[in-house]
C-alpha positions in Angstrom: -15.7 10.2 -5.8 -12.4 12.5 -6.1 -11.0 14.1 -3.1 -9.4 17.5 -3.5 -5.7 17.4 -4.1 -5.4 20.0 -1.2 -6.8 17.7 1.2 -4.0 15.4 0.5 -1.5 18.0 0.7 -2.3 19.5 3.7 -2.2 16.3 5.8 -5.9 15.3 6.5 -5.6 12.4 4.0 -5.5 9.6 6.6 -8.2 11.0 8.7 -11.0 11.3 6.2 -10.2 8.8 3.6 -13.3 6.5 2.9 -11.3 3.6 2.1 -10.5 3.2 5.7 -13.6 1.2 6.2 -12.1 -1.6 3.7 -9.3 -2.5 6.0 -10.5 -5.7 7.4 -10.7 -6.7 3.7 -7.5 -5.8 3.0 -6.2 -7.3 6.4 -7.9 -10.7 5.0 -6.1 -10.4 1.5 -3.0 -10.2 3.4 -3.7 -13.4 5.2 -5.0 -15.2 2.2 -2.4 -14.2 -0.5 0.5 -15.2 2.1 -1.3 -18.3 2.9 -1.1 -17.9 6.8 -3.7 -18.0 9.4 -1.5 -15.8 11.5 0.8 -12.8 10.6 3.0 -13.0 13.4 6.7 -12.3 12.1 5.7 -11.2 8.6 7.3 -7.8 7.5 4.7 -5.6 5.9 5.3 -2.3 4.3 2.7 0.4 3.4 4.1 3.2 1.1 1.9 6.4 1.6 0.7 5.0 5.1 -1.0 8.1 6.2 -1.9 8.1 9.8 -1.1 4.4 10.1 -4.8 3.0 10.2 -3.9 -0.1 8.2 -0.7 -0.9 9.7 -2.1 -0.4 13.1 -4.5 -3.2 12.2 -1.8 -5.4 11.0 0.1 -4.5 14.2 -2.6 -5.9 16.4 -2.6 -9.4 14.0 1.2 -9.5 14.8 2.9 -7.8 11.7 6.2 -6.3 11.9 4.8 -2.9 10.3 6.7 -0.3 8.5 5.2 2.9 6.6 6.6 5.6 4.5 4.9 8.8 4.4 6.1 12.4 3.5 3.9 14.0 6.0 5.3 14.5 9.6 2.0 14.8 11.4 0.7 11.6 9.8 3.9 9.9 10.2 3.6 10.5 14.3 0.0 9.3 14.3 1.4 6.0 12.5 4.0 5.7 14.9 1.7 6.1 17.7 -0.3 2.6 16.3 3.0 0.7 16.4 4.4 1.4 13.0 8.2 2.2 12.3 7.7 5.0 9.7 10.5 7.0 7.6 9.4 10.4 6.6 10.4 10.8 2.9 8.9 10.8 -0.6 7.7 7.5 -1.8 10.4 7.6 -4.7 13.1 7.3 -2.2 11.6 4.2 -0.5 14.4 1.8 -1.8 17.0 3.7 -0.4 15.9 2.9 3.1 15.4 -0.7 3.0 17.2 -3.8 1.2 15.6 -5.5 -1.9 13.4 -8.4 -1.0 13.1 -7.1 2.4 9.1 -7.3 2.9 6.6 -10.0 2.8 3.8 -7.6 1.9 4.0 -4.2 0.1 0.8 -1.9 0.1 0.4 1.3 -1.6 -2.7 3.3 -0.4 -4.0 5.6 -3.0 -0.6 6.5 -4.1 -0.5 5.5 -7.5 -3.3 8.2 -8.4 -3.1 10.3 -11.5 -4.2 13.4 -9.3 -1.2 13.1 -7.3 1.5 11.9 -9.7 2.6 11.4 -13.3 2.2 7.6 -14.9 6.1 7.8 -15.0 6.4 8.5 -11.1 3.7 5.8 -10.4 5.7 3.4 -12.2 8.7 4.0 -10.6 7.1 3.6 -7.3 5.7 0.2 -8.4 9.3 -1.0 -9.7 10.5 0.1 -6.1 7.8 -1.9 -4.3 8.4 -4.8 -6.8 12.3 -4.6 -5.5 11.3 -4.7 -2.0 9.0 -7.7 -2.0 10.7 -10.6 -1.2 10.0 -13.6 -3.7 6.9 -15.5 -2.6 5.6 -12.0 -1.1 2.5 -10.0 -2.1 1.8 -6.5 -3.2 -1.7 -4.9 -2.6 -2.4 -1.6 -4.5 -5.4 0.4 -3.2 -6.6 2.9 -6.1 -9.3 4.8 -7.5 -7.4 4.9 -10.7 -6.9 1.2 -11.4 -5.5 2.0 -15.0 -2.7 4.3 -14.1 -0.3 1.2 -13.6 -1.7 -1.6 -15.9 -1.5 -5.3 -15.1 0.9 -5.7 -18.2 3.3 -3.1 -16.4 3.4 -5.2 -13.2 3.8 -8.5 -15.4 6.8 -6.7 -16.7 8.4 -6.4 -13.1 8.1 -10.1 -12.7 4.6 -10.0 -10.8 1.8 -12.2 -11.3 -1.5 -10.5 -11.2 -3.6 -12.3 -8.7 -6.5 -10.3 -8.5 -7.4 -6.9 -10.5 -9.9 -4.4 -9.7 -11.6 -5.9 -6.6 -13.9 -3.1 -5.9 -14.1 -1.5 -2.4 -17.0 0.1 -1.2 -18.4 3.1 0.7 -21.6 5.1 1.1 -21.2 6.2 -2.7 -21.0 2.9 -4.0 -17.9 1.7 -5.5 -15.1 4.2 -4.5 -11.8 2.4 -5.3 -10.2 -0.8 -6.3 -7.9 -3.3 -4.7 -5.2 -4.9 -7.3 -3.5 -7.9 -5.5 0.0 -9.0 -7.0 2.4 -12.0 -5.9 6.0 -12.2 -6.6 7.1 -15.6 -7.9 9.4 -18.0 -5.7 12.9 -17.9 -7.7 
């Protein structure tokens, strides 16, 4: 089910996003992929965090949560849920944090063809890989799972742990969760 581009651009995205119902599954994936029962002390970055619903759930579990979003209104909502949020375009994320800073990096509906070009999606994937520490994980939530292909992630030194786990909603399968691990050096 595609969402109108205007809804994304007007800043309503985080409020009406049907993938929000899958957040517990994503929190569980972070636990599992990092092989940790508790998330206390781990650093999580969500690029395209919107209103911070997912970051809020991770903060409740003890994670140190950071977000990037270009919409001031949504960034303020995410901050209210305990996230440290920088307002900027996703392509600038690596200018705000050092390489290898995060245990987990998540993109939520960011690598979408309707929002950006394949080239820009690949650039963001490269920057996410740079920010993920060795042994860390990435989770990409997408309705367009072929925009950045597993081979491209592998070129970035990431191991594809799970590809195209379906995320469901009222309309059935509404998206995918692609999970990756950055190997220890």
